[in-house]
C-alpha atoms as one frame of an Amber mdcrd trajectory, in Angstrom:
protein
   8.702  -4.377 -15.257   5.898  -3.449 -14.507   2.436  -5.188 -14.595  -1.310
  -4.377 -14.585  -4.408  -6.973 -15.159  -7.282  -4.615 -17.225 -11.076  -6.540
 -18.550 -13.136  -6.284 -21.208 -15.926  -7.391 -22.937 -16.373  -9.995 -19.389
 -12.716 -11.829 -19.792  -9.534 -10.199 -17.982  -5.725 -10.490 -18.719  -2.709
  -9.638 -17.660  -0.570  -7.289 -20.023   3.827  -5.847 -19.154   4.969  -2.789
 -20.238   6.819  -2.821 -23.273   9.248  -1.248 -25.472   5.923  -0.128 -27.771
   3.205  -0.065 -24.506   0.899  -2.496 -22.574   1.018  -5.827 -24.182  -1.003
  -9.438 -22.901   1.419 -11.368 -21.968   0.105 -14.782 -23.133   0.854 -13.178
 -26.955   5.253 -12.058 -25.451   4.778 -15.834 -24.289   3.853 -16.689 -27.897
   6.902 -15.681 -28.894   8.680 -17.596 -26.754   8.565 -21.662 -26.556  10.544
 -22.627 -23.781   8.310 -20.285 -21.456   4.772 -22.516 -22.683   4.877 -23.340
 -18.316   4.524 -19.339 -17.125   0.932 -19.192 -15.240   0.279 -16.247 -18.305
  -3.558 -15.669 -15.868  -1.644 -14.543 -12.531   0.156 -11.617 -11.455   1.859
 -13.372  -8.598   2.662 -15.652 -10.019   5.122 -13.665 -12.835   7.085 -12.092
 -10.018   8.031 -15.046  -8.852   9.704 -15.615 -11.901  13.788 -14.353 -11.836
  13.910 -11.086 -12.897  16.160 -12.269 -15.932  12.614 -13.925 -17.177  10.591
 -11.231 -16.895  13.470  -9.193 -18.805  13.139 -11.703 -21.997   9.143 -10.958
 -21.482   9.308  -7.689 -21.923  11.508  -7.648 -24.535   9.634  -9.958 -26.447
   6.416  -8.031 -26.141   8.189  -5.661 -28.245   7.043  -7.272 -31.258   3.581
  -7.497 -30.064   0.989  -5.615 -31.290  -0.943  -3.405 -28.191  -5.030  -3.624
 -27.547  -7.115  -1.564 -27.856 -10.552  -3.305 -26.910 -12.083  -0.330 -24.776
 -10.212  -2.826 -21.912  -9.809  -0.835 -17.928  -7.660  -1.252 -15.037  -8.783
  -3.428 -12.228  -7.169  -4.558  -8.439  -3.942  -6.309 -10.018  -4.400  -9.245
  -7.978  -6.823 -10.722  -5.058  -5.015 -10.343  -1.955  -4.638 -13.475   0.077
  -4.687 -11.060   3.970  -3.460  -7.561   4.734  -0.813  -7.268   7.151  -0.522
  -3.620   7.833   2.386  -2.458   9.797   3.476   1.035  11.341   6.944   1.738
  10.105   7.091   5.869  10.998   7.490   7.017  14.166   6.974  10.363  12.411
   3.142   9.941  11.592   2.773   7.715  14.610   3.451  11.020  16.367   2.023
  13.190  14.389  -1.482  11.724  13.482  -1.897  11.614  17.924  -1.642  15.732
  17.629  -4.040  15.746  14.968  -6.789  13.589  16.433  -5.433  15.280  19.313
  -7.068  18.248  17.825  -9.917  17.023  16.246 -11.307  15.143  19.237  -9.871
  15.653  22.107  -8.999  19.761  22.560  -9.012  19.315  26.021  -5.576  17.346
  25.171  -4.183  18.843  22.830  -4.318  22.474  24.291  -2.510  20.569  26.912
   0.066  19.197  24.339   0.516  22.469  23.132   1.904  24.230  25.333   4.374
  20.762  27.123   5.842  20.960  23.489   6.152  25.250  23.428   7.892  25.365
  27.052   9.360  22.346  27.168  11.087  21.978  23.359  10.440  18.066  23.284
   7.710  15.798  22.331   4.933  14.840  24.471   5.965  11.896  25.839   2.899
  10.150  25.391   2.082  11.046  21.277   4.901   8.338  21.350   3.906   5.165
  20.043   4.018   1.901  22.813   7.550   1.101  24.145   7.138  -2.477  21.889
   6.698  -0.753  19.399  10.698   0.497  19.525  11.524  -3.062  20.221   9.852
  -5.280  16.995   7.578  -4.070  13.550   3.949  -4.156  14.793   0.384  -4.535
  12.536  -2.172  -5.044  12.736  -4.581  -7.649   9.752  -6.816  -5.718   7.179
  -9.639  -7.039   5.083  -8.234  -8.346   2.133 -11.956  -8.927   0.722 -12.742
  -4.423   1.208 -10.384  -3.480  -2.354 -11.502  -1.235  -4.588  -9.181  -0.882
  -7.691  -7.878   2.794  -8.896 -11.101   4.429 -10.004 -13.598   2.966  -8.371
 -15.424   4.999  -5.716 -15.022   3.754  -1.886 -18.979   4.323   0.056 -18.027
   6.107   3.168 -19.721   3.972   5.707 -22.981   5.341   7.635 -21.113   5.307
  10.384 -18.787   7.993  10.480 -18.018  11.400  10.244 -14.500  11.917  10.134
 -12.781   8.981   6.752  -9.392   9.894   6.801  -7.186   8.455   3.969  -3.373
   6.760   4.185  -0.641   7.024   1.784   1.502   4.042   1.435   4.472   1.315
   0.227   2.929  -1.917  -0.124   4.435  -4.803  -0.899   2.953  -8.767  -2.410
   4.848 -11.526  -1.616   5.750 -14.181  -4.951   7.656 -17.240  -2.152   6.872
 -18.901   0.796   8.629 -17.891   4.454   8.882 -19.061   7.656  11.329 -18.272
   9.630  13.090 -16.068   7.446  16.531 -14.046   7.815  15.581 -10.709   7.201
  17.857 -11.550   4.082  16.082 -13.775   2.741  12.421 -12.568   3.375  13.416
  -9.716   1.609  14.474 -11.691  -1.528  11.093 -13.711  -1.268   9.088  -9.887
  -2.655   7.573 -10.353  -5.971   6.391  -6.866  -6.161   4.951  -3.205  -5.051
   2.256  -0.924  -5.715   0.214   2.064  -4.217  -2.001   1.969  -1.157  -4.229
   3.782   0.647  -5.392   2.436   3.622  -9.154   4.384   4.316 -10.028   5.224
   8.384 -13.049   6.244   9.781 -11.135   7.983  12.700 -14.085   8.392  15.430
 -14.923   4.979  15.061 -10.981   4.095  15.547 -11.122   5.806  18.845 -13.826
   3.847  20.401 -11.938   0.821  18.486  -8.899   1.171  20.187  -9.334   2.558
  23.538 -11.327  -0.683  24.113  -7.456  -2.377  24.352  -8.350  -4.973  20.703
  -7.075  -3.118  17.562  -8.805  -1.589  15.387 -11.890  -2.952  14.050 -15.150
  -2.111  11.278 -12.763   1.417  11.566 -10.675   0.292   9.418 -11.847  -2.821
   7.495 -14.399  -1.283   5.352 -12.786  -0.120   2.955  -8.964  -0.231   1.328
  -7.642   0.725  -2.103  -3.964  -0.413  -4.441  -2.364   1.219  -7.645  -2.994
  -0.541 -11.129  -0.118  -1.780 -11.906   2.745  -3.972  -9.823   6.511  -2.948
 -10.220   8.159  -6.001  -9.619  11.034  -5.616  -6.632  14.276  -5.765  -8.656
  13.345  -1.710  -9.988  11.533  -0.476  -5.657  13.720  -3.172  -3.140  17.033
  -1.515  -3.249  15.695   1.896  -3.392  12.665   2.233  -2.068  14.010   4.575
   1.121  14.741   6.651  -1.253  11.165   6.588  -3.130   9.094  10.006  -3.284
   5.430  10.280  -2.043   2.568  12.879  -2.939  -1.671  13.819  -2.195  -4.009
  15.262  -4.256  -7.373  16.490  -2.830 -10.141  17.439  -5.700  -6.200  18.168
  -7.406  -4.541  19.994  -4.521  -1.279  18.563  -3.513  -1.810  19.046   0.174
   1.353  16.485   1.312   4.633  15.278   0.158   5.763  12.434   1.365   8.615
  10.340   1.896   9.612   6.838   2.584  13.028   7.549   4.439  13.349   7.155
   8.467  11.157   3.745   9.279  12.548   1.828  11.667  12.537  -1.034   9.876
  13.460  -2.463   6.917  11.181  -4.811   4.861  13.196  -7.748   5.530  12.988
  -7.612   9.267   9.244  -6.643   8.724   8.446  -9.752   7.129  11.519 -12.128
   9.376   9.289 -10.722  12.050   6.239 -11.602  10.782   7.473 -14.911   9.505
   8.511 -16.464  12.993   6.047 -19.120  13.620   4.168 -18.548  10.827   3.786
 -20.153   7.695   3.535 -17.162   4.564   2.411 -17.519   1.295   2.364 -15.957
  -2.062   0.232 -13.284  -2.289  -0.334 -12.240   1.093  -0.608  -8.357   0.695
   1.905  -5.800   2.907   2.127  -2.197   4.127   4.441  -0.303   5.499   1.704
   1.561   6.943   1.179   5.555   6.533   3.935   7.617   5.156   4.382  10.947
   7.056   2.454  13.411   5.992   0.389  10.534   3.531  -2.938  11.161   5.890
  -5.325  13.640   6.384  -6.282  13.520  10.624  -1.580  14.890   9.934  -2.837
  17.909   8.014  -6.450  18.160   9.053  -7.841  17.231   5.551 -10.104  14.334
   6.604 -13.052  13.830   3.744 -16.060  13.886   2.459 -18.744  12.902  -0.644
 -17.958  13.852  -3.135 -14.138  14.774  -2.341 -11.663  12.809  -4.962  -8.443
  11.548  -2.352  -5.135  10.821  -5.499  -2.227   9.107  -4.150   1.408   8.746
  -5.925   4.904   6.890  -5.094   7.164   7.903  -7.672   8.527   4.612  -9.708
   5.009   3.147  -8.698   2.629   4.548  -9.661  -1.074   6.273  -9.427  -4.004
   5.290  -6.867  -7.557   8.111  -7.338 -11.170   7.109  -5.494 -13.987   9.021
  -5.115 -15.793   9.128  -2.409 -19.304   8.839  -2.859
């Protein structure tokens, strides 16, 4: 099931995709009096409903007229927090090569010579040893998310703005010390994410020994559509993605080859720490899903378009 939040004339509503198009959840629920306690204005609460109940709402929506009032899609929900993981070794290695090419040309030549002679990956490009033992993440700024179609202002302090295509997933149920199986069942839905990055600033911050700060916290973006977990969770590793920059396809991506499952990621995050509905998590960048890997960073006036099949698209213009 697909849901979105739209706004028109100062009011917002949640819509669900039914057989005849996008219809207000309130109107579909009006035909299901047994569900009169359901919160029709909270996507996370709706995602917490059993899949069978959501299917009832979709079926009831077939008798509801679509609304054409000039409404526009907005952020589907306001995340309570944002944990961003790094699940893909290939991205980590290729991004490290990209950092070397961009900021350390001498080191890049050394890396290239080593790999050409040995046929092996330069050891310094690989993630830290801890990455192979447990899921690694940082906390992003959940207050600076922008919606699909909104402009993103380039921070005045960067000369190396980048995009990152990620699979996002939101909790619909609380967790604490969960098993991977319990944790995966707590996922409510999936979105497309863009974790914008100021690479020049990020490089210096990471060298400090702390995590990213101004290199990441200025903006992230989320797709307008949320797809319920029952539709995506069983096949998330099989999903394909793509990146278009100013209309040109610059990368084809895949969710395959993640080092940990989503259940393992969430179980680790819940160890000794209570997680709540509405918390957002990211997979980390899909391989080839960032400009630093492809030597295609962003400039003012660029339009970046990200897509993950089965979920949706996310488009923003840099200003």
